[in-house]
Backbone as a chain_set.jsonl record, in Angstrom:
{"seq": "MIDKINVRIYAAAINNGKVLALFEEYAGEKLIKLPGGGLEFGEGILDCLHREFAEELNVKIKIKEHLYTQENFQVSKFRPNEQLLTVYYIVEIINMEDFLIMDSCIEKVEWYPIDAKINPFKLPIDIIAFEKLQEKFLRK", "coords": {"N": [[120.143, 106.033, 102.643], [118.588, 103.145, 103.767], [119.282, 101.522, 106.734], [118.485, 100.439, 109.095], [115.938, 98.948, 111.166], [113.156, 100.099, 112.862], [111.231, 99.126, 115.377], [108.044, 99.749, 116.464], [105.59, 100.0, 119.006], [102.262, 100.515, 119.665], [99.191, 101.706, 121.219], [95.645, 101.869, 121.174], [94.0, 103.266, 123.584], [90.984, 102.799, 125.004], [88.044, 104.406, 126.186], [84.83, 104.87, 127.164], [83.879, 105.25, 124.464], [85.874, 106.823, 123.419], [89.254, 107.627, 122.4], [92.547, 107.653, 123.653], [94.804, 110.306, 123.206], [98.082, 111.563, 122.876], [99.791, 114.592, 123.314], [102.714, 115.698, 122.092], [106.018, 117.083, 121.829], [108.464, 116.558, 119.475], [111.661, 116.474, 118.21], [111.432, 119.188, 117.595], [108.915, 119.344, 116.485], [105.407, 119.489, 116.781], [103.308, 116.918, 117.856], [100.457, 114.763, 117.647], [99.716, 111.8, 119.043], [99.303, 108.232, 119.419], [99.567, 106.392, 122.514], [102.633, 104.743, 123.373], [105.663, 103.206, 122.108], [109.119, 102.586, 121.302], [110.296, 99.275, 120.725], [112.349, 97.459, 122.888], [115.538, 95.758, 122.943], [115.368, 92.291, 123.638], [112.785, 92.338, 124.606], [109.342, 91.556, 124.686], [106.532, 92.286, 122.5], [104.085, 92.872, 123.791], [104.972, 93.238, 126.382], [106.409, 95.551, 125.967], [104.358, 97.43, 125.522], [103.102, 97.446, 128.063], [105.24, 98.434, 129.608], [105.668, 100.988, 128.403], [103.208, 102.349, 128.94], [103.31, 102.38, 131.729], [105.694, 103.874, 132.168], [105.168, 106.304, 130.801], [102.592, 107.157, 131.603], [101.943, 106.209, 134.104], [100.219, 104.037, 134.548], [98.487, 100.838, 134.543], [97.666, 98.405, 132.089], [95.146, 96.527, 130.322], [95.415, 94.273, 127.814], [93.38, 94.168, 125.084], [92.9, 93.418, 122.329], [94.53, 92.777, 119.154], [94.963, 95.43, 116.882], [96.086, 96.547, 114.461], [98.693, 95.912, 112.15], [101.347, 97.441, 110.624], [101.481, 97.523, 107.12], [102.698, 98.536, 104.876], [105.728, 99.83, 103.389], [107.539, 102.169, 105.254], [109.404, 104.986, 105.861], [111.096, 106.349, 108.633], [109.984, 109.422, 109.913], [111.697, 110.996, 111.321], [114.206, 109.885, 111.274], [115.951, 109.321, 108.581], [117.338, 107.042, 107.786], [116.048, 104.881, 108.813], [113.714, 102.254, 108.658], [110.328, 101.84, 109.447], [108.473, 99.573, 111.503], [105.429, 98.964, 112.651], [103.147, 98.179, 115.23], [99.846, 97.879, 116.434], [97.613, 97.84, 119.224], [94.479, 97.331, 120.933], [93.64, 98.597, 124.026], [92.768, 98.638, 127.536], [92.765, 100.903, 130.182], [93.439, 100.041, 133.457], [93.725, 101.133, 135.968], [92.739, 103.865, 136.268], [92.603, 105.865, 138.177], [95.202, 106.312, 138.96], [96.349, 107.665, 136.92], [98.781, 109.666, 135.485], [100.782, 112.055, 133.991], [103.942, 111.168, 133.23], [106.101, 111.451, 131.585], [108.184, 113.934, 130.44], [108.094, 114.876, 127.863], [105.494, 114.738, 127.05], [103.003, 116.966, 126.598], [100.28, 117.328, 127.063], [97.215, 115.426, 127.414], [94.45, 114.067, 125.594], [91.114, 112.902, 125.195], [89.782, 111.575, 122.391], [86.79, 111.408, 120.497], [85.85, 108.337, 119.063], [84.172, 108.381, 116.928], [84.779, 110.731, 115.618], [84.738, 113.166, 113.027], [86.982, 114.188, 111.821], [90.242, 113.016, 111.472], [92.406, 113.02, 114.125], [95.106, 112.485, 114.244], [98.496, 112.758, 113.039], [100.789, 111.425, 112.138], [101.711, 109.126, 109.595], [101.152, 106.28, 109.924], [99.711, 106.187, 112.293], [97.438, 107.528, 111.456], [96.256, 105.631, 109.76], [95.819, 103.606, 111.681], [93.914, 104.846, 113.344], [91.799, 105.027, 111.532], [91.306, 102.287, 111.173], [90.45, 101.691, 113.73], [88.083, 103.182, 113.823], [86.648, 101.817, 111.803], [86.331, 99.355, 113.079], [84.784, 99.976, 115.398], [82.619, 101.45, 114.452], [81.224, 100.205, 112.443], [78.668, 99.2, 112.504]], "CA": [[120.128, 104.582, 102.603], [117.96, 102.502, 104.932], [120.15, 100.499, 107.302], [117.955, 100.015, 110.399], [114.491, 98.8, 111.326], [112.696, 100.623, 114.137], [109.959, 98.477, 115.713], [107.266, 100.626, 117.34], [104.383, 99.341, 119.505], [101.338, 101.535, 120.16], [97.876, 101.21, 121.623], [94.459, 102.703, 121.271], [93.376, 103.094, 124.896], [89.584, 103.159, 124.788], [87.235, 104.66, 127.379], [83.556, 105.537, 126.855], [83.784, 105.648, 123.065], [86.943, 107.771, 123.08], [90.606, 107.075, 122.359], [93.532, 108.527, 124.273], [95.821, 110.895, 122.338], [99.135, 112.292, 123.581], [100.359, 115.757, 122.631], [104.139, 115.712, 122.381], [106.911, 117.752, 120.903], [109.611, 115.705, 119.192], [112.536, 117.055, 117.187], [110.919, 120.5, 117.239], [107.614, 119.257, 115.831], [104.279, 119.126, 117.652], [102.651, 115.695, 117.401], [99.359, 114.124, 118.373], [100.014, 110.408, 118.768], [98.807, 107.216, 120.331], [100.596, 106.004, 123.488], [103.482, 103.61, 123.038], [107.008, 103.604, 121.76], [110.031, 101.65, 120.672], [110.589, 97.968, 121.297], [113.733, 97.336, 123.337], [116.12, 94.432, 122.758], [115.019, 91.328, 124.677], [111.456, 92.648, 125.119], [108.208, 91.158, 123.871], [105.759, 93.465, 122.106], [103.098, 93.215, 124.817], [105.757, 93.789, 127.496], [106.732, 96.931, 125.572], [103.174, 98.269, 125.785], [102.951, 97.594, 129.525], [106.305, 99.324, 130.069], [105.438, 102.351, 127.913], [102.105, 102.963, 129.685], [103.787, 102.636, 133.092], [106.689, 104.952, 132.136], [104.633, 107.575, 130.314], [101.306, 107.578, 132.179], [101.791, 105.67, 135.463], [99.049, 103.157, 134.618], [98.525, 99.457, 134.077], [96.695, 98.205, 131.026], [94.706, 95.192, 129.932], [95.444, 94.161, 126.35], [92.097, 93.619, 124.633], [93.081, 92.715, 121.062], [95.366, 93.378, 118.122], [94.21, 96.341, 116.016], [96.652, 96.733, 113.122], [100.139, 95.863, 111.934], [101.72, 98.192, 109.418], [101.654, 96.645, 105.971], [103.452, 99.208, 103.814], [107.036, 100.375, 103.702], [107.481, 103.541, 105.755], [110.65, 105.525, 106.411], [110.896, 107.203, 109.799], [109.924, 110.867, 109.652], [112.75, 111.673, 112.074], [115.498, 109.256, 110.997], [115.798, 108.855, 107.203], [117.987, 105.747, 107.561], [115.279, 103.839, 109.5], [112.414, 101.758, 108.206], [109.452, 101.562, 110.583], [107.547, 98.448, 111.574], [104.584, 99.429, 113.742], [102.055, 97.283, 115.616], [98.876, 98.567, 117.291], [96.664, 97.041, 119.989], [93.427, 98.021, 121.686], [93.85, 98.327, 125.449], [91.946, 99.304, 128.546], [93.526, 101.32, 131.373], [92.724, 99.397, 134.567], [93.835, 101.925, 137.202], [92.638, 105.253, 135.812], [92.813, 106.776, 139.306], [96.64, 106.566, 139.083], [96.794, 108.308, 135.678], [99.631, 110.825, 135.731], [101.778, 112.21, 132.933], [105.275, 110.973, 133.815], [107.104, 111.766, 130.57], [108.227, 115.391, 130.25], [107.816, 115.189, 126.45], [104.039, 114.797, 126.867], [102.521, 118.269, 127.047], [98.937, 117.109, 127.583], [96.506, 114.311, 126.798], [93.045, 114.334, 125.296], [90.337, 111.749, 124.753], [89.079, 111.917, 121.152], [85.706, 110.492, 120.139], [86.167, 107.431, 117.961], [83.334, 108.753, 115.788], [85.161, 112.066, 115.134], [84.727, 113.305, 111.562], [88.348, 114.512, 111.395], [91.27, 112.193, 112.098], [93.269, 113.961, 114.851], [96.498, 112.067, 114.218], [99.26, 113.324, 111.927], [101.786, 110.483, 111.632], [101.03, 108.317, 108.575], [100.632, 104.983, 110.357], [98.664, 106.494, 113.279], [96.231, 107.876, 110.691], [95.661, 104.351, 109.356], [95.353, 102.913, 112.887], [92.663, 105.475, 113.776], [90.773, 104.595, 110.576], [90.984, 100.887, 111.511], [89.677, 101.768, 114.973], [86.747, 103.624, 113.428], [86.002, 100.69, 111.103], [85.984, 98.327, 114.07], [83.756, 100.4, 116.348], [81.501, 102.175, 113.839], [80.703, 99.496, 111.265], [77.366, 98.589, 112.814]], "C": [[119.525, 104.03, 103.903], [118.9, 101.419, 105.448], [119.695, 100.022, 108.686], [116.447, 99.831, 110.31], [114.146, 99.24, 112.738], [111.31, 100.024, 114.4], [109.258, 99.314, 116.775], [105.976, 99.903, 117.728], [103.497, 100.408, 120.148], [99.996, 100.923, 120.517], [96.831, 102.3, 121.551], [93.829, 102.369, 122.616], [91.963, 103.657, 124.792], [88.872, 103.345, 126.128], [85.994, 105.444, 126.95], [83.493, 106.078, 125.422], [84.826, 106.656, 122.615], [88.287, 107.068, 123.137], [91.585, 108.118, 122.9], [94.57, 108.998, 123.254], [96.803, 111.687, 123.199], [99.618, 113.448, 122.712], [101.823, 115.851, 123.057], [104.866, 116.617, 121.4], [108.116, 116.85, 120.732], [110.379, 116.314, 118.031], [111.975, 118.383, 116.668], [109.557, 120.506, 116.574], [106.539, 118.819, 116.827], [103.551, 117.934, 117.036], [101.446, 115.37, 118.263], [99.513, 112.652, 118.027], [99.333, 109.483, 119.774], [99.92, 106.855, 121.31], [101.364, 104.77, 123.025], [104.864, 104.093, 122.702], [107.81, 102.456, 121.196], [110.251, 100.376, 121.458], [112.06, 97.918, 121.673], [114.229, 95.913, 123.097], [115.756, 93.531, 123.934], [113.626, 91.508, 125.238], [110.403, 92.139, 124.147], [107.346, 92.372, 123.559], [104.696, 93.844, 123.133], [103.788, 93.779, 126.059], [106.114, 95.248, 127.221], [105.562, 97.856, 125.874], [102.985, 98.504, 127.277], [103.995, 98.573, 130.059], [106.04, 100.77, 129.664], [104.311, 103.049, 128.688], [102.516, 103.261, 131.124], [104.742, 103.829, 133.114], [106.081, 106.302, 131.778], [103.457, 108.087, 131.13], [101.004, 106.973, 133.552], [100.593, 104.728, 135.613], [99.368, 101.751, 134.138], [97.425, 99.304, 133.033], [96.322, 96.736, 130.894], [94.681, 95.198, 128.407], [94.151, 93.483, 125.918], [92.255, 92.808, 123.346], [94.034, 93.477, 120.154], [94.474, 94.267, 117.248], [94.767, 96.354, 114.592], [98.161, 96.552, 113.173], [100.412, 96.526, 110.603], [102.036, 97.232, 108.276], [102.539, 97.241, 104.882], [104.808, 99.682, 104.316], [106.888, 101.828, 104.144], [108.836, 103.903, 106.337], [110.292, 106.4, 107.601], [110.936, 108.671, 109.397], [111.133, 111.59, 110.252], [114.144, 111.094, 111.838], [115.443, 108.631, 109.602], [116.49, 107.526, 106.892], [117.203, 104.586, 108.176], [113.961, 103.537, 108.809], [111.594, 101.453, 109.449], [108.704, 100.253, 110.391], [106.713, 98.71, 112.82], [103.399, 98.494, 113.953], [101.165, 98.022, 116.619], [97.946, 97.551, 117.969], [95.565, 97.943, 120.527], [93.615, 97.611, 123.14], [92.826, 99.07, 126.298], [92.863, 99.668, 129.712], [92.766, 100.802, 132.585], [92.849, 100.139, 135.902], [93.848, 103.419, 136.872], [92.89, 106.253, 136.946], [94.287, 107.122, 139.503], [97.218, 107.308, 137.879], [97.55, 109.592, 135.995], [100.653, 110.903, 134.6], [103.161, 112.189, 133.576], [106.392, 111.414, 132.863], [107.062, 113.262, 130.273], [107.988, 115.803, 128.798], [106.315, 115.329, 126.189], [103.533, 116.103, 127.465], [101.135, 118.169, 127.669], [98.37, 115.866, 126.916], [95.073, 114.748, 126.534], [92.387, 113.033, 124.88], [89.514, 112.185, 123.55], [87.961, 110.923, 120.894], [86.113, 109.622, 118.946], [85.357, 107.804, 116.722], [83.631, 110.169, 115.259], [85.193, 112.079, 113.608], [86.13, 113.568, 111.014], [89.326, 113.65, 112.179], [92.265, 113.133, 112.79], [94.76, 113.664, 114.724], [97.196, 112.542, 112.942], [100.292, 112.36, 111.348], [101.1, 109.465, 110.725], [100.431, 107.005, 109.077], [99.583, 105.162, 111.446], [97.35, 106.836, 112.573], [95.507, 106.598, 110.279], [95.088, 103.623, 110.567], [94.032, 103.506, 113.382], [91.521, 105.095, 112.835], [90.342, 103.153, 110.847], [90.137, 100.83, 112.777], [88.24, 102.185, 114.671], [85.982, 102.502, 112.714], [85.503, 99.653, 112.095], [84.779, 98.741, 114.932], [82.52, 101.009, 115.702], [80.847, 101.439, 112.688], [79.336, 98.866, 111.453], [76.316, 98.928, 111.804]], "O": [[119.926, 104.423, 104.999], [119.275, 100.51, 104.709], [120.418, 99.296, 109.368], [115.771, 100.464, 109.499], [114.775, 98.802, 113.701], [110.338, 100.372, 113.73], [109.807, 99.559, 117.849], [105.341, 99.268, 116.887], [103.925, 101.116, 121.059], [99.701, 99.78, 120.167], [97.088, 103.473, 121.823], [93.201, 101.322, 122.774], [91.773, 104.844, 124.526], [89.057, 102.571, 127.067], [86.105, 106.555, 126.433], [83.101, 107.224, 125.2], [84.687, 107.273, 121.559], [88.451, 106.058, 123.821], [91.454, 109.312, 122.63], [95.145, 108.188, 122.527], [96.406, 112.389, 124.13], [99.826, 113.285, 121.51], [102.129, 116.057, 124.231], [104.392, 116.879, 120.294], [108.724, 116.421, 121.713], [109.802, 116.629, 116.99], [112.032, 118.671, 115.472], [109.086, 121.557, 116.14], [106.744, 117.895, 117.614], [103.22, 117.938, 115.85], [101.42, 115.666, 119.457], [99.452, 112.283, 116.854], [98.859, 109.91, 120.826], [101.097, 106.993, 120.979], [100.816, 103.88, 122.375], [105.214, 105.243, 122.969], [107.26, 101.482, 120.681], [110.375, 100.389, 122.683], [112.922, 98.29, 120.876], [113.434, 94.974, 123.051], [115.825, 93.952, 125.089], [113.296, 90.896, 126.254], [110.551, 92.273, 122.932], [107.413, 93.378, 124.266], [104.432, 95.03, 123.326], [103.265, 94.682, 126.712], [106.121, 96.076, 128.132], [105.751, 98.944, 126.418], [102.738, 99.631, 127.706], [103.675, 99.442, 130.87], [106.17, 101.679, 130.484], [104.446, 104.218, 129.051], [102.116, 104.283, 131.681], [104.623, 104.7, 133.975], [106.428, 107.323, 132.372], [103.319, 109.293, 131.337], [99.926, 107.199, 134.103], [100.016, 104.635, 136.696], [100.354, 101.504, 133.443], [96.396, 99.979, 133.083], [97.065, 95.839, 131.291], [94.01, 96.024, 127.789], [93.861, 92.361, 126.334], [91.809, 91.663, 123.266], [94.307, 94.66, 120.36], [93.352, 93.885, 116.917], [94.019, 96.192, 113.628], [98.82, 96.984, 114.119], [99.788, 96.211, 109.589], [102.765, 96.256, 108.451], [103.073, 96.506, 104.051], [105.005, 99.905, 105.511], [106.201, 102.618, 103.496], [109.352, 103.202, 107.208], [109.29, 107.114, 107.571], [111.806, 109.102, 108.641], [111.544, 112.646, 109.771], [115.147, 111.73, 112.161], [114.938, 107.518, 109.453], [116.248, 106.943, 105.835], [117.629, 103.435, 108.081], [113.206, 104.433, 108.431], [112.108, 100.871, 110.403], [108.35, 99.875, 109.274], [107.239, 98.679, 113.932], [102.739, 98.073, 113.003], [101.653, 98.695, 117.527], [97.552, 96.548, 117.374], [95.71, 99.165, 120.569], [93.736, 96.425, 123.45], [92.134, 99.981, 125.844], [93.645, 98.838, 130.174], [91.578, 101.086, 132.736], [92.153, 99.807, 136.861], [94.813, 104.132, 137.149], [93.344, 107.369, 136.694], [94.598, 108.124, 140.147], [98.423, 107.553, 137.815], [97.041, 110.483, 136.676], [101.315, 109.912, 134.293], [103.51, 113.071, 134.361], [107.502, 111.714, 133.302], [106.018, 113.793, 129.897], [107.705, 116.971, 128.534], [105.91, 115.967, 125.216], [103.618, 116.323, 128.673], [100.84, 118.828, 128.666], [98.957, 115.322, 125.98], [94.557, 115.671, 127.165], [93.026, 112.166, 124.284], [88.652, 113.056, 123.663], [88.158, 109.718, 121.053], [86.651, 110.115, 117.955], [85.798, 107.572, 115.597], [82.818, 110.738, 114.532], [85.627, 111.114, 112.98], [86.43, 113.212, 109.875], [89.245, 113.565, 113.404], [92.901, 113.953, 112.127], [95.589, 114.508, 115.064], [96.562, 112.706, 111.9], [100.636, 112.472, 110.172], [100.014, 108.987, 111.053], [99.315, 106.653, 108.695], [98.647, 104.366, 111.523], [96.275, 106.471, 113.047], [94.29, 106.492, 110.431], [93.987, 103.078, 110.493], [93.134, 102.769, 113.79], [90.399, 104.866, 113.286], [89.157, 102.831, 110.762], [89.219, 100.017, 112.882], [87.294, 101.605, 115.203], [84.806, 102.271, 112.995], [84.393, 99.137, 111.967], [83.87, 97.943, 115.161], [81.469, 101.079, 116.34], [79.986, 102.005, 112.014], [78.904, 98.07, 110.62], [75.173, 98.489, 111.93]]}, "num_chains": 1, "name": "protein.A"}
C-alpha cells in the first residue's frame, strides 16, 4: 500500500556536450544516476539542488532551466510504500576546480556524451530525463 510521497530533485550537469553521471551502490544495487536527491522538509526545490551538489560533490551550481517533471505514477524501486515525484533541471557547475566526491556512496563519476546511442541510466525516470535532454540538445 502506498502511504508516502518521496519528492526527488535531480539535475543534468552539462559540460562540453556531456552530462555528469554518478556511480553509486544503494541497497546492494549498482546504479548510474544523475546528481541530486530527496527534498527535505522546509526546503525549496532549487535549494535542494544546491545543497545536494555541495554535499555530494563540493561544488556550486548555476540553475539554467527546468528539464522535466515526472508525469506518470512511479513506485520507489527501494521502498514499495512510496510514490515518487521527481523534478529535473539543467545546471552548470561554476567551480569545477573544487570538484571532489564527498559522499562515500559515490564510487566514481563519469561524463557521458549527450549524443550517446545507449542511455546509460537505469532508473525509470532518469531514463526519461536523459531522453528529454537528448531531445533538447540534439533536435537541430
